[in-house]
C-alpha positions as CSV (number, residue, x, y, z in Angstrom):
1,M,-49.0,45.1,-6.7
2,T,-53.0,44.1,-7.1
3,A,-53.9,42.8,-10.4
4,R,-56.1,44.6,-12.3
5,H,-59.3,43.3,-14.3
6,R,-60.3,44.2,-17.3
7,I,-64.6,43.7,-17.2
8,L,-67.0,44.5,-20.1
9,L,-69.8,46.3,-19.1
10,A,-72.9,45.9,-22.0
11,E,-75.5,47.8,-21.0
12,D,-78.0,50.4,-23.2
13,D,-79.1,52.3,-20.7
14,E,-76.4,55.6,-19.4
15,I,-77.9,55.4,-15.6
16,S,-77.3,51.9,-15.5
17,Q,-73.4,52.6,-17.1
18,A,-72.8,55.4,-14.4
19,I,-73.8,53.5,-12.0
20,V,-72.3,50.3,-12.7
21,Q,-69.1,52.6,-13.0
22,H,-69.2,54.2,-10.0
23,I,-69.2,51.4,-7.8
24,L,-67.0,49.0,-9.2
25,A,-65.0,52.2,-9.8
26,G,-64.6,52.0,-5.5
27,L,-62.5,48.3,-6.2
28,G,-59.4,50.4,-7.5
29,N,-57.9,47.2,-9.5
30,V,-60.9,47.8,-12.5
31,D,-60.3,48.6,-16.2
32,L,-64.1,48.9,-17.7
33,V,-64.7,48.4,-20.9
34,I,-68.4,49.8,-21.1
35,V,-70.7,49.0,-24.8
36,S,-74.3,49.9,-25.6
37,D,-75.2,47.1,-28.0
38,G,-74.6,42.7,-28.0
39,R,-73.4,43.4,-31.0
40,E,-70.6,46.3,-29.4
41,A,-70.1,43.9,-26.8
42,L,-69.8,40.8,-29.5
43,L,-67.3,42.7,-31.2
44,A,-65.1,43.4,-27.7
45,C,-65.3,40.1,-26.6
46,M,-63.5,38.7,-30.1
47,A,-61.4,41.3,-29.9
48,G,-59.9,40.8,-26.1
49,K,-60.1,38.8,-23.0
50,F,-62.2,40.2,-20.2
51,D,-61.9,38.6,-16.5
52,L,-65.3,38.8,-15.9
53,L,-69.0,40.2,-18.5
54,I,-71.7,42.1,-17.4
55,I,-74.6,41.6,-19.7
56,D,-77.8,43.3,-19.5
57,R,-80.9,40.7,-20.8
58,K,-82.6,43.8,-22.8
59,M,-80.2,45.1,-25.2
60,P,-80.2,46.5,-29.1
61,L,-79.3,44.2,-31.7
62,I,-77.9,41.4,-30.0
63,S,-79.8,40.2,-27.0
64,G,-78.1,39.7,-23.3
65,D,-79.8,35.9,-22.9
66,K,-78.3,35.6,-27.4
67,L,-75.3,37.1,-26.4
68,I,-74.1,34.9,-23.9
69,R,-75.3,31.7,-25.9
70,Q,-73.7,32.7,-29.4
71,L,-70.1,33.8,-26.8
72,R,-70.3,29.8,-25.0
73,T,-70.3,27.6,-28.1
74,S,-68.7,29.9,-30.1
75,G,-65.1,28.7,-28.2
76,N,-63.5,32.3,-28.7
77,L,-61.2,34.0,-26.0
78,N,-64.5,34.2,-23.4
79,S,-66.3,31.9,-24.2
80,K,-65.5,30.6,-20.7
81,T,-65.9,34.1,-19.4
82,P,-67.9,34.3,-15.8
83,V,-71.0,36.1,-17.1
84,I,-73.4,38.4,-14.7
85,L,-76.9,38.9,-15.9
86,F,-78.7,42.5,-15.5
87,S,-82.6,41.5,-15.8
88,A,-85.3,43.9,-14.5
89,S,-86.8,40.1,-14.2
90,T,-86.3,38.0,-12.0
91,A,-85.0,34.2,-11.9
92,S,-88.1,32.9,-11.3
93,E,-90.4,35.2,-13.0
94,L,-87.6,34.6,-15.8
95,K,-88.9,30.5,-15.9
96,D,-92.0,31.2,-15.8
97,M,-91.8,33.3,-18.9
98,G,-89.2,30.2,-20.0
99,V,-86.4,31.9,-20.5
100,S,-83.5,29.3,-18.8
101,C,-80.9,31.8,-17.8
102,P,-77.2,31.6,-19.3
103,A,-75.3,33.4,-16.8
104,D,-73.5,31.9,-14.0
105,L,-75.5,34.8,-12.4
106,L,-78.4,37.0,-12.4
107,L,-79.0,39.9,-10.7
108,S,-82.2,41.7,-11.0
109,K,-82.6,45.8,-11.0
110,P,-82.2,48.2,-9.4
111,I,-79.2,46.9,-8.3
112,N,-77.9,45.8,-4.9
113,V,-74.7,47.4,-4.4
114,E,-73.7,44.6,-2.2
115,E,-75.1,42.0,-3.2
116,F,-73.7,42.8,-6.7
117,L,-69.6,43.4,-5.2
118,F,-69.7,40.9,-3.1
119,S,-70.9,38.6,-6.9
120,V,-68.0,40.7,-8.6
121,K,-65.4,39.4,-6.5
122,A,-66.2,36.2,-6.1
123,L,-66.6,35.6,-9.8
124,I,-63.0,37.4,-10.1
125,G,-61.8,35.4,-7.4
126,H,-61.1,37.5,-4.5
127,A,-64.6,37.5,-2.8
128,V,-64.6,37.2,1.1
129,P,-67.6,35.9,2.8
130,P,-69.7,38.4,4.3
131,D,-69.8,38.9,8.0
132,N,-72.4,42.0,9.8
133,S,-69.6,44.7,8.3
134,P,-70.5,46.3,4.3
135,I,-68.4,45.2,1.4
């Protein structure tokens, strides 16, 4: 029996929510919880343990950056949970703006499906090093 993984997606854009939901459905062993703002994400993280957090950088009420920093310093049950931060900006653009990335991994939008799936698998401990075949 394959272990199930609880993943939180904090994303305010409904189209991005649907894309991520569709991609992760292909893994078959994911219980995806979707919230649409930073406050809902914080409450979800306080209420239950997740195996992975996928957080949009620009969300209503609490930004993704602020949410991750709060979780990391809070000592709550998700303070050490791996985090993927989605951003329309690249890592170098964020650095140029003086923004440090508090996440384990920054992925730029639009989502590259292969990179996203490999990253999710790596962070939940099921990555297979890529060969020349698609994930």
